[in-house]
C-alpha positions as CSV (number, residue, x, y, z in Angstrom):
1,M,-28.8,-149.8,-26.0
2,E,-28.0,-147.0,-24.7
3,T,-25.4,-144.4,-25.5
4,I,-23.3,-145.0,-22.4
5,D,-23.4,-148.7,-23.4
6,R,-22.2,-148.3,-27.0
7,I,-19.5,-146.2,-26.1
8,G,-18.0,-148.3,-23.7
9,S,-18.9,-151.0,-25.8
10,A,-16.7,-149.2,-28.7
11,F,-14.0,-148.4,-26.8
12,L,-13.4,-151.4,-24.9
13,R,-13.2,-153.1,-28.2
14,R,-10.5,-151.1,-29.5
15,I,-8.5,-152.4,-26.3
16,L,-9.1,-155.8,-26.7
17,L,-8.1,-155.2,-30.3
18,R,-5.1,-153.0,-29.4
19,M,-4.5,-155.9,-26.0
20,K,-4.3,-158.9,-29.5
21,E,-1.5,-156.6,-31.4
22,L,0.5,-156.5,-29.0
23,G,-0.2,-159.6,-27.8
24,V,-0.5,-158.2,-24.4
25,S,-2.2,-160.0,-21.8
26,Q,-4.9,-159.5,-19.4
27,S,-2.0,-159.8,-16.4
28,E,0.8,-158.3,-18.0
29,L,-1.9,-155.6,-18.7
30,A,-3.0,-155.2,-15.0
31,K,0.7,-155.6,-14.7
32,R,1.2,-152.3,-16.5
33,M,-1.9,-150.7,-14.8
34,K,-0.3,-151.8,-11.2
35,V,-4.1,-153.0,-10.8
36,S,-5.6,-156.8,-10.4
37,R,-6.3,-159.7,-13.0
38,P,-9.4,-159.7,-11.9
39,Y,-10.4,-156.0,-11.9
40,I,-9.4,-156.1,-15.7
41,T,-11.4,-158.9,-16.1
42,K,-14.7,-157.1,-14.5
43,V,-13.1,-153.4,-16.8
44,L,-12.8,-155.8,-19.7
45,H,-16.3,-157.5,-19.2
46,Q,-18.0,-154.6,-18.2
47,D,-18.7,-155.3,-14.7
48,V,-17.6,-152.3,-13.6
49,N,-17.9,-148.8,-14.0
50,F,-14.5,-147.2,-14.8
51,S,-13.5,-142.9,-14.5
52,F,-11.8,-141.6,-17.3
53,R,-8.7,-142.1,-15.5
54,T,-8.8,-145.4,-15.7
55,A,-9.5,-145.7,-19.7
56,A,-6.7,-142.9,-20.0
57,K,-4.6,-145.7,-17.7
58,L,-5.5,-148.6,-20.1
59,A,-5.0,-146.2,-23.1
60,N,-1.6,-145.6,-21.7
61,A,-0.6,-149.5,-20.6
62,L,-1.3,-150.2,-24.4
63,K,0.3,-147.1,-25.9
64,M,-2.9,-145.5,-27.7
65,D,-3.7,-141.6,-27.2
66,F,-7.2,-141.2,-25.1
67,F,-8.9,-138.3,-26.1
68,P,-12.1,-138.0,-26.1
69,E,-13.9,-135.7,-28.5
70,L,-17.5,-135.4,-28.1
71,R,-19.1,-133.7,-31.1
72,P,-23.0,-133.4,-32.3
73,Q,-25.5,-136.5,-32.5
74,E,-26.8,-136.8,-36.5
75,K,-29.6,-137.6,-35.4
76,A,-31.8,-136.3,-32.2
77,S,-32.3,-139.5,-30.0
78,N,-33.2,-140.8,-26.0
79,C,-30.4,-141.0,-24.7
80,D,-29.0,-139.7,-21.2
81,P,-28.4,-136.6,-20.4
C-alpha cells in the first residue's frame, strides 16, 4: 500500500470512528458540510480524491481539530514525493 493510501485510510478511520461516537449519519454529515450524501459516500469509500479543505470541513463538521503533522520517516521507504 502506498504511503498516501495509508494516510487516507488512517484519516478516514478516524472520521468514521468519530461519526460513530457522535451518532452522526452520512446524511447528517452531508448536511453539516453542505454537500450531497453521494459525495460523502464517495469520500468515505475513498472513491474520490479530496482536498485539505474538504478534510478540514469533515473534521469541523465532527467537532475535531485538523492539523496535519509532518515528521521524518523512521526508516527509508519507497514513497511518492
